[in-house]
Every structure is written in structure tokens, then in C-alpha cells.
N, C-alpha and C positions, 0 to 999 in steps of 0.2 A: 606973432610967433614966427621965428625964422624958419627958412626952408630946411636947414640942418637939423633943428630940433624936431620938426615934423617927421623927417626921415628916421630919426633915432627912435621916436615913439612907435612908428609903424614896424620897425625892425624888432623891437622888443615884443610887440603884440604878436608878430608872426612867430617868434621863437616860443612864446607861451602857447600858442595853438599847436605847434609841433610836439611840445612836451605833453600836452593833454592827450594827443593821439597816441604817442608812445606809451604813456601810462595805461590808457584804455586797452591798447594792443597787448601790453604785458599782462594786465589783469585777465583779459580774455584767454590768453595762452595758459596762464596759471589755472584758470577755471576749467579749461579743457583737460589739462594734465591731472588736476585733482579729481575731476569726474571720472576720467579713465582709470586713475589709481583706485578710486573708491569702488568702481565696478569690478575691477580685477580682484581687489581685496574681498569684496562681498562675495564674488564667485568662489574665491579660495576658501572663505569661511563657510559658505554653504556646502562646498564639496567636503570640507573637513567634518562638518556636522553630519553630513550624509554618511560618510565613511564611519564616523563614530557610532551613529545610530544603527547603521547596517551591522556593524560588529556586535553591538549589544543585542540587536534583534536575532542575529545568527546564534549567539550563545544562549539566548532565551529559548529558541527553537531546539537547540541541542539538549538543553535541560529537559524540555518536554519529551524528547525522544527517550532520554535515559530514564525519566520518571515512568513513562509508559512501559518500557522494558521491565522495570521493577514491578509495576502493577501486574503485568502478564506473568511474571515469574512467581507472583504470590498466589496465582489461581489454585494450584494444588493444595496450598495451605488452607485457603478458603473452602475448598471442596471437602477437605478432611474435617474441618470444623462443622460443616453441615451434614456430614455422613450419618450421624445418629438420627437426624430427622427423617432421612430417606430410609434408614433401616427400619423405622416404625412402619413404613409402607411396603417393606420387604422388597425394596429395589436398591440397587447400588447408586451412589451419588453420581449424577452426570456432571460433565464439565460445565462450570458456571461462567456464562458470558460476561464477565466483569468488564471486559474491554468496551462494551457498549456504553458504559458510563464513565469512560476515561476522562472526558473533558470536565465533568462535574467533580469526580473524585480528586483529580489533580489540580483543580482550580485553586485549592488552598495554597498552592505553591506559586501562583501567578500574581497578577496585580489585583486591584480592588474588584474589577469585574469578575475575575476568576474566583475570588473569595465569595462573591455573591452567589455564583453558581454552586459552590460547595455548601454554602449556608442553606440554599434552597433544597439541596439533596439530603443533607444530614440534620437540618434544623438545629444547628449548634450556634452558640454565641461566640463569635470569633474576636470579640473586642479584647479579650484577655490573652489571646494567642501570641506567642513569642517565636522569633526566628523563623517565621514563615513569610512567603511572598517575595516579590521582586520589587526593587525600587527603580522607577522610571522605565520599566519594560514589562511585557506580559506575553502570554502565548495562548493559542488555541490548539487543541490536539484532537485528532480523530484516529481511531484504530479500526482498520478494515481486516476482516477475517478472509485471508486469501484462500483458505481451504473451503470456503463456502461457495467457491466458483469452479467452473470446469477448467481443468489444467490442459493448456494447449501444448505442453512439452512432453506429453506422455510418450510420443513416438520416438523421442530422443534416446530411449533405452536401446532401440535398434532391433528388437525381436518382433516377430510377426504378431504375437498376441498384443503387444503394446500398440502397434500400428492399428490393429483392428479396434482396440479400445478407444484410441484417439479418433479414428474414423467414425465409430458409432456415436461418440459424444458430439462430434461436429454435426453429423446428420440429425441427431436428436435436437440440436440447437436450431439449425437452419431449415429443418425439413417441413415445417408447417406450411399449409396451403396459403396462409395469410402473407407469406413472404415470397410468393411466386413472382411478383413484379420486380423484385430485386435482381432476379437472374434472367430477365428477358431482354434487357438492353445491353448496349456496348459499354465497356469500362473506359477509363481515360486513355487507354492505348488502342482503342478501337476494336478490342477483342470481345467475343462472347464467352462468358464463363458460367457453366451450369453449376448446380449444387455439388455434383461429383467433382467438377474441376476445382472448385474452391476448397472443398473438403480435402481432396488429394493434395492440393498445393500446400495447405497448412501442414499436413503430415510429412510431405516431401521436404519441406523447409527444415524440419528438425531431425528426421531420421538420417542415419549415417550412410545409407546405401545410395546408389545412383539410379535405381529403377523407379519409374513413375508408379505411384500408388493409385489404383483405380477407385478407391473408396467404396468398396462393396464388402463391408466387414463380415457379413453373414453368408458369403458365397461358399465357404467351406474349403476351398482350395486356393492356393496362391496363383495369382495371375500377373502377367507382365504387360505393361502398357507403353513401353518405350522409355526414352530418356527423360529425366526430370528437367534438364536444362533447355529443352526445345522451346518452350514458351519464352523464357527470359532471354534467349539468344536472338529472338526475332524482334525484340523491342528496339526503339530508336536509340536508346542508351542501354545496351545489353549489360547484364551482370549475372553472376552465377547464384544459385540458391545456396544457403548457408551450410546445410547438412549438419547442424548443431542446434542446441536448444536456444530458444528466444532468450535474450538478456533483458528485454524490456518490452512493454506493450507497443511502443512506437515502432519497433522493428516489424510488427505485424503489417504495417502499411506497405511494406515491400513485397508482400505475398500476392500472388495472382488473385484477382477478383475482390480484393479488399478495397472497395471504393468508399467514398464518403458516406453513402447511404448504408453500406454494410457496416461501417464503423459505428455510425449513430444508432444502428439497430441492435447489433450483437456485441459490440465492444464497449461503447460508452453511451448508453441510452440517455443518461442525464449527467452532463459534465459537473453539475453542482452537487451531485449525490453519488459518491464513489460506491455506496452500497448497491446501487442499481446495476453495476457492472457484473455480467454473468460469467465472464471468462477471466483467466489469470495465466501468467507464465511463471509463477513462483510457488505454486501449490505442491503438496506432497504426493499428488497423483490420485487421491480419492476425495470426493466431495462430501462435506459435512452437511447432512440433510437437516440438522437442527438449526443451522444458521443460513443455509442457502436461500436465495430469493426464489420467487415463484417461477421465473423463467428458467433458472438453473435446474430446479426440481423437475420441471416438465421435460427438459432436455435429458435428464437422467432416466426418467421413465421411458421416453421415446427411444433412447439408445439401447434399451434392454427389452423393449416390448413394441416392436414395429407396428403391430396391428391394434394397439390400444386405442380405444375410442377418441381420447384426447389428442392422439397423434395423427389421426386420419380425418377428423371432422373439426372444422374451424370453430363451430359453436361449442363443441365439447371442450376444445382447448381453452376458449375464453372462460367457460364456466370453471374449469380446473384452476386456471390462474386466479380468478376472483375468489375461489374457495380457499386456496392456499393463503392468499392475502388476508382473508377473513379470519382464518384460524390463527395467523400470526398476530392479528390485532387483539385477539382474545388472550393469547399466551403472553404477550408483551415481552417476547424474546426468551421466555423460559424454555428449556429443552423439552421436546416432545417425545423423542425416541431415545431409549437407553442403549440400543444396539442396532446395527444394520438390519438384523433379522426383524426387528420391530417395524422398521420402515417397509420392508417387503410385505409383511403380513398386513400392514395398514393399507397398502396399495392394492392388495388382493381382497380387501373388504373384511379382514379379520381383525380381532382384537378391539379394544375400546376406541382407538382412533379410527380404525377401519370402519367400524359401525357408524361412527359420526359422519365420516365421509360418504358412506352409502346412503345415510339418511338425508344428507344434503343433496344428493343426486349424482355423485361421482361414481361412475361405473367401475367395477373391479377390473384389475389389470392382470393379464396372464403373461408372465415373463418368459422369455425364451429359455433362460436358465437362472433359477434363483441363486445358485452358487456364484455364477459369473456376475450377476447383478450386485451381489453383496461385496464383491471385490472392488467395485467402482465407488462405493460409498463408505462413509465413516461417521462417527459421532464425536470425534476428538479433533480439534483444530490445533495445528502446530506452527503454521506460518502466518505471519501478520504483517500488514503494511501499517506503518505509523506516519500519519500526515500531520506534521507540526508546523505551525506558523508563528514565528516570533515577531513582535511588533514593538515599536517605540513611538509614542504619540508626542508630536511637537506642536508648537503654537500655530503653525501654518500647514503642516502636512504630517502624514503618518508613514513611517518607514517599516516595511514588512519583508521578511525573509522566510521562504518556505523550504522545508526539508521533507523528502520522501525517503523513508528507510524501511526496508523489508527485513524482518528478523525471523530466523528459523529456530524453533525451540525443540526440534527433534534431537533427542539425546541429552537435553539440558538437565542437569541434576537439580534436585529441589534446593531452595535456599537454605533450609535447615541443615542440609549436609555440610554446607560451607560454614555454618555457625559451629557445628561440631568440630570441624577442622580448625577453626579459629581458637576454640578452647584448647585443642591439642597444641596449637602454636604457643599459647600462653605458658604451658608447662614445659615446652621444649627447651633444652639447655644448649648454649653455644650458638654462634652465628650461623654455622652450616646447618644445624638442625632447625633453627628458626626459619632459614631459607626454605628448607624442605617442607616445613609445616605451612609456610605461606603459600608454597606451590600447591599444597593439598587444599588450601582454602580456594584457590583459583580453580582447582580441579573438581571441587564440590565434595571433598571427603578427606579424611585424615588417615594416615597409615599408623597402625598400632606400634610400629617399630621406628617411627620418624624421630624419636628422641635418641636413638642409638646408632645413627648413620655416620659413616666416615665422610669427610668433606667431599671426596669424589662422588660417592653415592648420593649425597645430599644435592649436589649440583645436578646430577643426572636426573634425580627425582623432580627437581625444580623445573628442568627443561621439559620433562614428560608431562608434568602437571600443567605447565603453561599451554601445552598443545591440546589439552582435554577440553571438554565442553564447558561453556560458561553458563551459570544459572540464569543469566539474563539473555540467553540465546546468542545466535551467531548472525551478524549482519551480512546479508548476501546481496544487498542493493542499497546504494546511498546516493542521493542526488540533492543538490542545493540550487534553488532558484531565487 
């Protein structure tokens, strides 16, 4: 073989080696680019799926809120239906706590797990049901009676009587000897805060004046203790007190003396059970003794009877709490008291309930004033928290959206009034009159002259009707997580 031929073969072999390297490099670059593209597209797809599922879960939760409002609005109708049964016992029909069964009752409108809850409650065959349930989404819902708790916004009214009521309620809640250790150490800012300091700080945060409240509600005369802002101005990062009502429970953390231990004892004893919370910032001002938990009832008693045995003796307090829980387990949520006076008599050892409590060992209570005590309690709840969780279950994860809505039913008309207005709307003639009738539906009633209004009067009635109370209550707090 000639030298020239050998060189030619070596050159071609060298060129083939370079080509292989270039091809491998190209393949490697393409693989890297495709992998990066796939990762980016997978991320975009996952993000899009998450956004889609989040939106579906949000609307499932909103549906649960609206269904719960409808359930709450139907309570007067349920009560009216049961009234003849109570009439046989010669008592008026009490408020029926249908909200305690909201998750089961409304389960028929959710996914398959919700239908199972409803089936377990009603013992109905749901296989033939139509137009019920959600496809690809579901919800859990819980309704909390805010009027079953002590209202921390009482002092926001600004008068001395409301301040003393708020102070008495706080002392009734935190005054037990079992809580002494909570007020013996320094808080996060290195300050000592006694019971009176914390009680006064809660009142001062909400009342509109600038005078420090000493939290001695039974002193009988007004006393001045300096400026409200003194404590907050001495902090590392000073801020003024609000001098207005609490908007949320989280705002309570800004108040003097509200430490983590205080929070876990008096505000949120069990984060997994909102029913355990003894305080609220959304109540109507009086506590429903038919639905309040044992801790809240003890606070009510101690706020109005300072020397009651369960307020001065730890053993008596523990016995009272266990007795209330025992009675609640027997009644299964059924109302015990028909009026505030029934509760007062029971605590004094009188009446059927009072005799039972006395037999169990609960000592009778002597209230400072029966009249003042009755002003702090009620047997009708009007404000409710709706805790709804919408969810979408996927193959690899579950997307959840939580909504907390607080609905106020004070002044809300009965749903049947809206139905009467709807009937009036059917017979109304002309667009303007139908507009007025529709406004009457929203307002919960119909005007007898709605069919003979001028266009201007019809529009005015529509505007007025739109501003009136909704049968489904008024949303005063709304939060999405």
C-alpha cells in the first residue's frame, strides 16, 4: 500500500471520528433542551391544574357557605313546624340548633362522601336522586354559634355600663385560681400583667375613650387610672391601642397580656375544635346559655356572682365544669332553657334543672342582681361562623380552600315573607312594577300597592328594598385561605 493511500485512509477515519463527536454533542444538547422544556411544561401544567382545582375548590366552599346560610334561615320555619309538640308541654318552642348537623344535612349537595353523611343521618336511598351533588369536587362545612361565647366587643358601645359588663365577663373567664400561674411571669415584652391589667387592656382596646379602665366592675363609682397608651408607648416597637371594636380574633394578640399561654387557655383551647373557643368578637352582646360551652357558662356565673362557690374554689369549679359537660351529653344539644329567667332559677337551685344540679352537688348561686344577670344572657342565637372547606381530589394530591364567613341574622326576615313577595311579583304588571316587586322579594316582603307604582316610585322602592335585611343574613366577616 502506498504512503499516499495510507494517509488518505487515516484522514477519512479522523473525519468520521469528528462527525461522531459532533452528532453525540448535538444529541446531548437536544436532550438537555428537551428535558428543560419538559420540566418547564410540566411545571406550567401542574400550575394550571393547581389553579383550576383551587378555583373549583373555592367555589365548592362558597357553595357550602351559601347552603349553610339557607339552612340557618330555615330555622324559624323548622321551629314553627315543631311548635304544636311543645304546646302540648305548655312551653313555647325554643330555637332549634339545626346548625349542629349542617355537615350531614348539606352533604347531599357535595360529593359521594357527603352523600354518605346525609344517608347516615336521614336513612334515605340516594341512588334515585337527581340534580344533587358536585362532580369532581366536594366540601366540608361547620357552623359555629358565635352567640354561645363571651363577646369581647361589649365595651365598644362606649358607656360605663357596657365597660363594666365587659370587665365582669373577662374577670369571670380568667378569675379562677387554676389560672394563677398565667399571670405570675413576664410576657414577651418583659412586662408583668395582672388579671386586672389584661382585663382592662381588652376593654381599653375597644372603648372609644382615652382613660385607662381599672377593671373593677363592681366598685360602684367611676375611677381613673391614667392613660390607655402608657403601656404600648413603652414597647420596643410602640403602637397605639385601637379604641374601636375588634375586627377579628387575631387582632386580640396585640393586646397587653395576651401571650401564647393566654391564647391557648382562653381564646383557642383546641385549634381542631372551634366549639371549644369561649370568646368571640362577632356576638350580639349576650351569651346563649343553651349552646355555650362549660367554660363560657362558668364565666357568665362568675361575672354576676363573685362569691359563688365555683368561682372561689378550684374543686367546685372543676365539679361545675364536669357537671355542665355531663348534662350536655344527656341533652345531645337540645335546648334546656326557654328563657334567661329559667337559667337564673336553675343556678339558684330552683326549677327542674336546678333540682337536678343540686342533686348532683352543684351549690346554689346568689347573683348580685338577677336583672343585670339576665341582661348578659339569651336563648336565641343570631350570629354564626360558617367554616367551609372546598376540596378537589387529584391522583397525586388534594387541593383545599378554606373560607371563614360570619353571618349576622339580626333583623333578617323569614324566608316565607320573600315567597309572598315573589307571588306578588308574578301578578305585578309592567317592568317598573316587577322591579319593585323583585325589590320586595329581596326585602323579605311585598307591598300591597306594588302593582300600581309610577316608574320613579318603583325605582325608589327597589333601591330601598335592596338595602333592607336579607333572609340569608348579612355577611360581616369573610376570609379565604
